PLY file of the C-alpha trace (Angstrom):
ply
format ascii 1.0
element vertex 479
property float x
property float y
property float z
element edge 477
property int vertex1
property int vertex2
end_header
85.65 -76.85 -157.94
86.63 -78.84 -161.00
84.32 -80.88 -163.15
84.94 -84.39 -164.43
87.42 -84.16 -167.28
85.99 -84.16 -170.80
89.10 -84.45 -172.85
90.75 -82.19 -170.29
90.08 -80.41 -166.99
86.97 -78.27 -166.67
87.13 -75.18 -164.49
83.85 -73.41 -163.93
83.73 -69.70 -163.27
82.81 -69.81 -159.58
83.89 -72.79 -157.52
81.42 -71.93 -154.78
78.25 -71.76 -156.83
76.42 -74.14 -159.15
77.73 -73.50 -162.68
75.70 -71.81 -165.37
74.13 -74.12 -167.86
72.94 -73.73 -171.36
69.63 -75.37 -171.30
68.79 -81.21 -170.53
67.38 -85.51 -171.46
67.95 -83.69 -170.26
68.65 -83.12 -170.63
68.40 -84.66 -173.88
70.27 -84.97 -177.02
69.42 -83.68 -180.47
67.46 -85.88 -182.81
69.00 -87.31 -185.96
71.51 -86.60 -187.26
72.53 -85.80 -183.70
70.89 -88.83 -182.13
71.26 -92.56 -182.43
70.10 -94.22 -185.63
67.15 -96.52 -185.14
67.98 -100.16 -184.70
64.63 -101.64 -185.41
61.65 -100.21 -187.29
58.91 -99.19 -184.93
61.20 -99.32 -181.93
61.23 -96.22 -179.73
64.10 -94.54 -178.00
64.45 -93.28 -174.50
64.36 -89.50 -174.44
68.09 -89.17 -174.14
68.54 -90.53 -177.61
70.30 -93.77 -176.77
69.78 -97.09 -178.55
67.70 -99.92 -177.17
67.88 -103.61 -177.72
65.30 -104.97 -180.16
61.95 -105.50 -178.54
62.43 -102.94 -175.80
60.20 -99.91 -175.68
61.22 -96.36 -175.01
60.73 -95.28 -171.44
59.56 -91.72 -171.82
58.91 -89.28 -169.02
55.21 -89.30 -168.34
53.38 -86.18 -169.35
56.02 -84.91 -171.75
55.89 -84.86 -175.53
58.88 -86.27 -177.33
60.91 -83.72 -179.27
64.34 -82.87 -180.62
65.76 -81.83 -177.30
64.82 -84.39 -174.70
64.92 -83.79 -171.02
66.16 -86.25 -168.54
64.35 -89.44 -169.21
64.66 -92.94 -167.89
67.18 -95.48 -169.12
65.91 -98.55 -170.92
66.94 -101.24 -168.43
66.91 -105.00 -168.80
63.59 -105.36 -166.94
60.57 -103.11 -166.83
60.52 -102.87 -163.03
64.23 -102.13 -162.97
63.56 -99.06 -165.07
60.85 -98.00 -162.66
63.18 -98.24 -159.70
65.97 -96.33 -161.42
63.48 -93.66 -162.35
62.31 -93.43 -158.75
65.76 -93.40 -157.21
67.53 -91.15 -159.66
64.95 -88.86 -161.21
62.47 -89.10 -158.34
59.67 -88.51 -160.73
56.72 -88.85 -158.43
53.50 -89.85 -159.95
51.82 -88.37 -162.92
48.11 -87.67 -163.04
46.10 -86.16 -165.85
49.19 -85.52 -167.95
50.71 -83.15 -165.37
54.24 -83.84 -164.20
54.42 -83.76 -160.46
58.18 -83.82 -160.27
58.28 -80.35 -161.84
56.16 -78.89 -159.05
58.96 -77.95 -156.71
59.60 -74.63 -155.08
62.73 -72.64 -155.63
65.56 -73.67 -153.40
68.65 -71.61 -152.74
70.50 -74.46 -151.07
73.94 -75.33 -152.33
75.08 -78.69 -153.63
75.48 -81.31 -150.93
78.06 -83.81 -152.05
79.54 -86.80 -150.23
83.11 -87.94 -149.61
82.69 -91.33 -151.34
80.61 -92.71 -154.24
78.69 -95.09 -151.96
77.93 -92.30 -149.51
76.63 -90.22 -152.42
74.22 -92.96 -153.46
73.11 -93.44 -149.85
72.58 -89.69 -149.58
70.13 -89.94 -152.46
68.26 -92.77 -150.75
68.03 -90.81 -147.49
66.41 -87.85 -149.24
63.90 -90.15 -150.92
63.05 -91.83 -147.62
62.43 -88.41 -146.08
60.25 -87.37 -149.01
62.52 -84.33 -149.27
62.44 -83.05 -152.86
64.27 -79.80 -152.14
66.95 -81.76 -150.28
67.12 -84.26 -153.11
68.31 -81.58 -155.50
71.20 -80.73 -153.21
72.70 -84.21 -153.62
72.70 -84.13 -157.44
75.65 -82.62 -159.34
75.38 -78.79 -159.27
74.58 -78.43 -162.98
71.85 -81.09 -162.93
70.40 -79.65 -159.71
70.33 -76.12 -161.12
68.62 -77.27 -164.33
65.86 -79.09 -162.44
65.50 -76.46 -159.73
65.14 -73.58 -162.19
62.54 -75.44 -164.22
60.65 -76.62 -161.17
60.39 -73.11 -159.78
58.89 -71.78 -162.99
56.58 -74.75 -163.41
55.22 -74.38 -159.89
54.42 -70.73 -160.54
52.61 -71.58 -163.77
50.56 -74.41 -162.24
49.48 -72.16 -159.39
48.63 -69.35 -161.81
46.49 -71.77 -163.80
44.67 -72.95 -160.69
45.92 -76.51 -161.05
47.81 -76.50 -157.75
46.60 -75.16 -154.45
48.03 -71.76 -153.59
49.35 -73.10 -150.27
50.46 -76.50 -151.55
53.88 -77.72 -150.44
55.31 -79.58 -153.43
58.65 -79.94 -151.66
57.39 -83.21 -150.23
56.99 -86.36 -152.30
53.65 -88.04 -151.75
53.06 -91.75 -151.95
56.69 -92.84 -152.06
58.46 -94.97 -149.46
61.80 -96.74 -149.65
63.12 -99.00 -146.89
66.14 -101.20 -146.31
67.98 -100.07 -149.44
71.52 -101.46 -149.50
74.44 -101.17 -151.90
76.97 -103.92 -152.57
80.31 -102.19 -152.16
82.21 -105.17 -153.56
80.32 -105.05 -156.85
80.73 -101.35 -157.59
82.26 -100.52 -160.97
85.06 -97.96 -161.08
84.94 -96.42 -164.55
87.57 -93.71 -164.10
88.73 -91.15 -161.55
85.46 -89.23 -161.65
82.82 -91.89 -162.34
81.73 -94.98 -160.40
78.64 -97.17 -160.75
77.09 -98.27 -157.44
75.01 -101.45 -157.25
71.73 -101.45 -155.34
70.95 -105.04 -154.35
68.45 -105.00 -151.47
65.48 -103.07 -150.20
61.82 -102.38 -150.84
60.00 -99.58 -152.62
56.33 -98.77 -152.23
54.62 -96.39 -154.65
51.10 -95.06 -154.18
49.75 -93.24 -157.24
46.61 -91.85 -155.58
45.97 -88.45 -157.18
44.45 -87.21 -153.96
47.89 -87.23 -152.35
49.15 -84.70 -154.89
48.77 -80.92 -154.37
46.00 -80.42 -156.93
43.37 -77.75 -156.42
40.03 -79.30 -155.43
38.22 -77.23 -158.06
40.58 -78.54 -160.73
39.92 -82.16 -159.73
36.16 -81.57 -159.61
36.15 -80.15 -163.14
38.38 -82.85 -164.60
36.73 -85.70 -162.68
33.09 -84.69 -162.14
32.29 -88.21 -160.91
35.08 -88.10 -158.37
38.61 -89.50 -158.32
38.82 -93.28 -158.20
39.67 -94.85 -154.89
43.35 -95.71 -154.45
42.69 -99.45 -154.20
45.06 -101.29 -156.48
47.16 -98.18 -157.08
49.88 -99.14 -154.62
52.81 -101.05 -156.06
55.33 -102.82 -153.85
58.68 -103.83 -155.27
61.16 -106.13 -153.55
64.53 -105.15 -154.96
66.26 -108.28 -153.70
63.82 -110.55 -155.55
64.04 -108.38 -158.64
67.83 -108.57 -158.60
67.67 -112.36 -158.23
65.30 -112.69 -161.19
67.13 -110.30 -163.47
70.57 -111.37 -162.21
71.57 -107.72 -162.34
71.64 -105.10 -159.57
70.11 -101.65 -159.91
72.85 -99.35 -161.21
73.25 -95.79 -159.93
76.05 -93.68 -161.35
77.96 -91.30 -159.09
80.18 -88.56 -160.44
82.93 -86.55 -158.76
82.68 -82.75 -158.91
85.59 -81.08 -157.17
86.31 -83.29 -154.16
82.69 -84.39 -153.62
80.67 -87.25 -155.10
77.09 -86.89 -156.35
74.52 -89.39 -157.68
73.91 -88.35 -161.28
70.71 -88.67 -163.27
72.34 -88.10 -166.65
75.29 -90.42 -166.04
72.90 -93.15 -164.87
70.92 -92.76 -168.09
74.12 -92.96 -170.13
75.33 -95.99 -168.16
72.14 -97.95 -168.87
72.23 -96.91 -172.50
75.76 -98.24 -172.89
74.84 -101.40 -170.98
71.84 -102.07 -173.22
73.94 -101.40 -176.29
76.57 -103.85 -174.98
79.11 -101.04 -174.93
81.67 -100.09 -172.30
82.39 -96.59 -171.12
85.02 -95.20 -173.54
88.55 -94.62 -172.30
88.51 -91.13 -173.83
85.86 -88.44 -174.09
84.79 -85.74 -176.54
86.20 -82.43 -175.25
83.93 -79.43 -174.84
84.52 -76.70 -177.42
81.97 -73.91 -177.23
81.51 -70.75 -179.28
82.20 -67.09 -178.64
78.57 -65.98 -178.37
75.07 -67.43 -177.95
74.24 -66.70 -181.59
77.43 -68.30 -182.86
76.85 -71.41 -180.75
73.42 -71.89 -182.32
74.72 -71.20 -185.84
77.52 -73.76 -185.43
75.08 -76.28 -183.94
72.70 -75.94 -186.89
75.57 -76.24 -189.38
76.91 -79.35 -187.64
73.45 -80.94 -187.64
72.93 -80.32 -191.35
76.42 -81.65 -192.10
75.91 -84.71 -189.84
79.02 -83.90 -187.78
78.13 -85.73 -184.59
81.37 -84.98 -182.77
80.90 -81.24 -183.29
77.35 -81.47 -181.94
78.67 -83.09 -178.76
81.41 -80.47 -178.44
78.73 -77.77 -178.45
76.69 -79.07 -175.49
77.62 -77.84 -172.00
80.33 -79.88 -170.24
78.84 -79.41 -166.77
75.22 -80.28 -167.54
75.96 -82.85 -170.26
79.23 -84.32 -169.03
77.75 -87.79 -169.50
77.32 -87.14 -173.22
80.91 -85.94 -173.53
82.21 -89.02 -171.71
79.99 -91.42 -173.68
80.58 -89.50 -176.90
83.10 -91.83 -178.56
80.72 -94.79 -178.10
77.87 -92.73 -179.52
79.90 -91.72 -182.56
80.97 -95.32 -183.13
77.38 -96.57 -182.87
76.12 -94.00 -185.35
78.84 -94.58 -187.92
79.06 -92.45 -191.03
75.97 -90.40 -191.79
75.24 -88.66 -195.06
75.06 -84.86 -194.80
71.61 -83.45 -195.53
72.88 -81.39 -198.44
71.19 -78.31 -197.02
73.21 -75.19 -196.26
72.43 -72.16 -194.13
73.21 -69.09 -196.22
72.01 -66.58 -193.65
70.77 -66.86 -190.08
69.37 -63.91 -188.16
68.49 -64.27 -184.49
67.66 -62.22 -181.45
68.52 -63.01 -177.84
66.41 -62.91 -174.69
67.60 -63.47 -171.15
65.88 -66.43 -169.52
66.32 -68.28 -166.24
69.70 -69.98 -166.27
70.80 -68.86 -169.72
70.24 -66.87 -172.89
67.52 -67.84 -175.34
68.37 -67.45 -179.03
65.20 -66.86 -181.06
64.89 -67.25 -184.82
64.23 -64.08 -186.83
65.12 -65.30 -190.30
66.88 -68.22 -191.96
67.83 -68.62 -195.61
68.54 -72.18 -196.75
69.80 -73.68 -199.98
68.58 -77.22 -200.62
69.53 -79.04 -203.81
70.48 -75.78 -205.47
67.24 -73.97 -204.60
67.06 -71.21 -202.02
64.23 -70.34 -199.67
63.74 -68.08 -196.66
61.65 -68.29 -193.50
61.21 -65.09 -191.51
59.34 -64.14 -188.35
57.55 -60.80 -188.57
55.58 -59.91 -185.46
53.32 -62.86 -184.69
53.54 -64.13 -188.27
55.92 -66.36 -190.21
56.68 -65.57 -193.84
57.97 -68.21 -196.26
59.64 -67.21 -199.53
60.01 -70.14 -201.93
62.68 -70.60 -204.65
60.33 -69.06 -207.22
60.12 -65.87 -205.18
56.52 -66.38 -204.09
55.75 -65.39 -200.51
53.29 -67.02 -198.13
52.47 -65.53 -194.74
51.02 -67.55 -191.88
49.96 -65.84 -188.65
48.66 -66.88 -185.25
45.21 -65.71 -186.31
45.30 -68.06 -189.29
46.18 -70.98 -187.05
43.41 -70.02 -184.63
40.93 -70.01 -187.52
42.06 -73.46 -188.63
41.78 -74.80 -185.10
38.35 -73.23 -184.68
37.02 -75.11 -187.68
37.93 -78.47 -186.14
35.52 -80.78 -184.32
37.31 -80.46 -181.00
35.36 -79.22 -177.97
35.23 -75.45 -177.71
37.28 -75.38 -174.49
40.06 -77.43 -176.11
40.04 -75.16 -179.18
40.39 -72.13 -176.92
43.33 -73.68 -175.05
45.22 -74.65 -178.21
44.57 -71.20 -179.67
46.12 -69.60 -176.59
49.19 -71.84 -176.93
49.56 -71.07 -180.63
49.28 -67.33 -180.12
51.91 -67.45 -177.38
54.38 -69.49 -179.44
53.96 -67.23 -182.47
54.38 -64.12 -180.32
57.44 -65.30 -178.38
59.07 -67.08 -181.30
60.89 -70.40 -181.42
64.40 -70.72 -180.07
66.94 -72.63 -178.00
68.65 -71.84 -174.72
72.39 -71.34 -174.40
74.60 -70.71 -171.40
78.14 -69.78 -170.70
80.57 -72.24 -169.14
84.17 -71.22 -168.50
84.03 -68.37 -171.02
82.41 -70.34 -173.86
78.79 -70.59 -175.03
76.99 -73.91 -175.49
73.58 -75.11 -176.68
71.73 -76.74 -173.79
69.42 -79.62 -174.76
67.88 -79.81 -171.28
67.08 -76.14 -170.84
65.95 -75.84 -174.45
63.46 -78.67 -173.99
62.08 -77.33 -170.74
61.83 -73.83 -172.21
59.57 -75.16 -174.98
57.36 -76.84 -172.40
57.30 -73.71 -170.22
56.52 -71.58 -173.26
53.44 -73.70 -173.85
52.45 -73.36 -170.19
52.90 -69.58 -170.27
50.46 -69.39 -173.16
47.70 -71.19 -171.27
45.03 -69.36 -169.30
43.12 -70.54 -166.20
40.68 -73.25 -167.25
42.63 -74.23 -170.38
44.18 -77.39 -168.94
40.78 -78.61 -167.80
39.50 -77.94 -171.31
42.33 -79.92 -172.89
41.86 -82.88 -170.57
38.11 -82.94 -171.15
38.76 -82.80 -174.90
40.85 -85.96 -174.66
38.02 -87.99 -173.11
0 1
1 2
2 3
3 4
4 5
5 6
6 7
7 8
8 9
9 10
10 11
11 12
12 13
13 14
14 15
15 16
16 17
17 18
18 19
19 20
20 21
21 22
23 24
24 25
25 26
26 27
27 28
28 29
29 30
30 31
31 32
32 33
33 34
34 35
35 36
36 37
37 38
38 39
39 40
40 41
41 42
42 43
43 44
44 45
45 46
46 47
47 48
48 49
49 50
50 51
51 52
52 53
53 54
54 55
55 56
56 57
57 58
58 59
59 60
60 61
61 62
62 63
63 64
64 65
65 66
66 67
67 68
68 69
69 70
70 71
71 72
72 73
73 74
74 75
75 76
76 77
77 78
78 79
79 80
80 81
81 82
82 83
83 84
84 85
85 86
86 87
87 88
88 89
89 90
90 91
91 92
92 93
93 94
94 95
95 96
96 97
97 98
98 99
99 100
100 101
101 102
102 103
103 104
104 105
105 106
106 107
107 108
108 109
109 110
110 111
111 112
112 113
113 114
114 115
115 116
116 117
117 118
118 119
119 120
120 121
121 122
122 123
123 124
124 125
125 126
126 127
127 128
128 129
129 130
130 131
131 132
132 133
133 134
134 135
135 136
136 137
137 138
138 139
139 140
140 141
141 142
142 143
143 144
144 145
145 146
146 147
147 148
148 149
149 150
150 151
151 152
152 153
153 154
154 155
155 156
156 157
157 158
158 159
159 160
160 161
161 162
162 163
163 164
164 165
165 166
166 167
167 168
168 169
169 170
170 171
171 172
172 173
173 174
174 175
175 176
176 177
177 178
178 179
179 180
180 181
181 182
182 183
183 184
184 185
185 186
186 187
187 188
188 189
189 190
190 191
191 192
192 193
193 194
194 195
195 196
196 197
197 198
198 199
199 200
200 201
201 202
202 203
203 204
204 205
205 206
206 207
207 208
208 209
209 210
210 211
211 212
212 213
213 214
214 215
215 216
216 217
217 218
218 219
219 220
220 221
221 222
222 223
223 224
224 225
225 226
226 227
227 228
228 229
229 230
230 231
231 232
232 233
233 234
234 235
235 236
236 237
237 238
238 239
239 240
240 241
241 242
242 243
243 244
244 245
245 246
246 247
247 248
248 249
249 250
250 251
251 252
252 253
253 254
254 255
255 256
256 257
257 258
258 259
259 260
260 261
261 262
262 263
263 264
264 265
265 266
266 267
267 268
268 269
269 270
270 271
271 272
272 273
273 274
274 275
275 276
276 277
277 278
278 279
279 280
280 281
281 282
282 283
283 284
284 285
285 286
286 287
287 288
288 289
289 290
290 291
291 292
292 293
293 294
294 295
295 296
296 297
297 298
298 299
299 300
300 301
301 302
302 303
303 304
304 305
305 306
306 307
307 308
308 309
309 310
310 311
311 312
312 313
313 314
314 315
315 316
316 317
317 318
318 319
319 320
320 321
321 322
322 323
323 324
324 325
325 326
326 327
327 328
328 329
329 330
330 331
331 332
332 333
333 334
334 335
335 336
336 337
337 338
338 339
339 340
340 341
341 342
342 343
343 344
344 345
345 346
346 347
347 348
348 349
349 350
350 351
351 352
352 353
353 354
354 355
355 356
356 357
357 358
358 359
359 360
360 361
361 362
362 363
363 364
364 365
365 366
366 367
367 368
368 369
369 370
370 371
371 372
372 373
373 374
374 375
375 376
376 377
377 378
378 379
379 380
380 381
381 382
382 383
383 384
384 385
385 386
386 387
387 388
388 389
389 390
390 391
391 392
392 393
393 394
394 395
395 396
396 397
397 398
398 399
399 400
400 401
401 402
402 403
403 404
404 405
405 406
406 407
407 408
408 409
409 410
410 411
411 412
412 413
413 414
414 415
415 416
416 417
417 418
418 419
419 420
420 421
421 422
422 423
423 424
424 425
425 426
426 427
427 428
428 429
429 430
430 431
431 432
432 433
433 434
434 435
435 436
436 437
437 438
438 439
439 440
440 441
441 442
442 443
443 444
444 445
445 446
446 447
447 448
448 449
449 450
450 451
451 452
452 453
453 454
454 455
455 456
456 457
457 458
458 459
459 460
460 461
461 462
462 463
463 464
464 465
465 466
466 467
467 468
468 469
469 470
470 471
471 472
472 473
473 474
474 475
475 476
476 477
477 478
């Protein structure tokens, strides 16, 4: 199996298995200097780090905090409802309730990628899985790297939510609740052929019905009773019907779904769809060339080079260091991204010494910070992790130590409800104990920094720190 070219042919290690991935926008792309510069004060970005037209708002995945490495998000389309449809069709993010992301609650699936012989058939394959409410099957139609990223994360998230008592032990999250799509049609004549491995299919007809009733989701009854002691609101008014044909007539633009060729099969791609909408909104075309992948010899070296490139504002090098299978869209859109950013001033900071340790994690290798020595404007300082404490040595040689216990004490003195304080303390202790890091994986003999897996690992790290009852405490504290 060969991947779409990124400045050359990609040849993964095993043509019969989904490739390894370094951590995802998801997905996402690093923040400045690795992301797009802001176009308008106060204007948000979509999680993938692409620009928006003035006046548009970022369309962030519900239930996720924004951060440096963004997971797959939703593209900022011309119309609000268009974005909703793209999100439904491509990401299939089914309904969020109480800050919990349902689309992560999916059991592990060992099924292999299920491509299609043509781009249109690939897009129709996606629609068929949605119509069947088949989440596990949905992952088989995505490109192998995207499917593996989501599947790995979903498996871990399901385990954590069951451990925390949020989901029922016998819940079947492989089925999407409250989502129905009928009569979806693509206009073959309007499809856009970008290159030999990328085509944009145009959805022009059909209807989508979304019911956001929490009671259709696999939440534990005890969890719902504690979070909503007065009962969950009736679903009246929570069903939204969208006529795609009318929407297309009003917006004068079809719904765009990108399909990418992997080997000899076509797959609908979440990340390429995001990139396509980003370029469209920025009034940019897909570049004729791409930024080739150029990884490092080890996980530690990949992270070191990534940090150096970020501090030096070398955007092209940052793109070279993300995985070509998972982030092929970023490689292909890279020249447009670099052009949009223009020349950035280096930060002036320099890494004099970086010490890390590695831990094997699902789908890759996590590189965790042990110590970093930086020189900024001629002054040197060091941050080190010692046990569950962080030690900061300033340019004057004075040392300050901050431990999980100190953070817990600070949190305990706040005016938050006791249950919320306990939950945040558990998270803090877990993060301090595990340490902060990023996920890398090996593709075709080289190591890359994975934005998607790195983002999800941070979120999972937070979940692993929580104890049963903590989520209820956090939600009650937000009331």
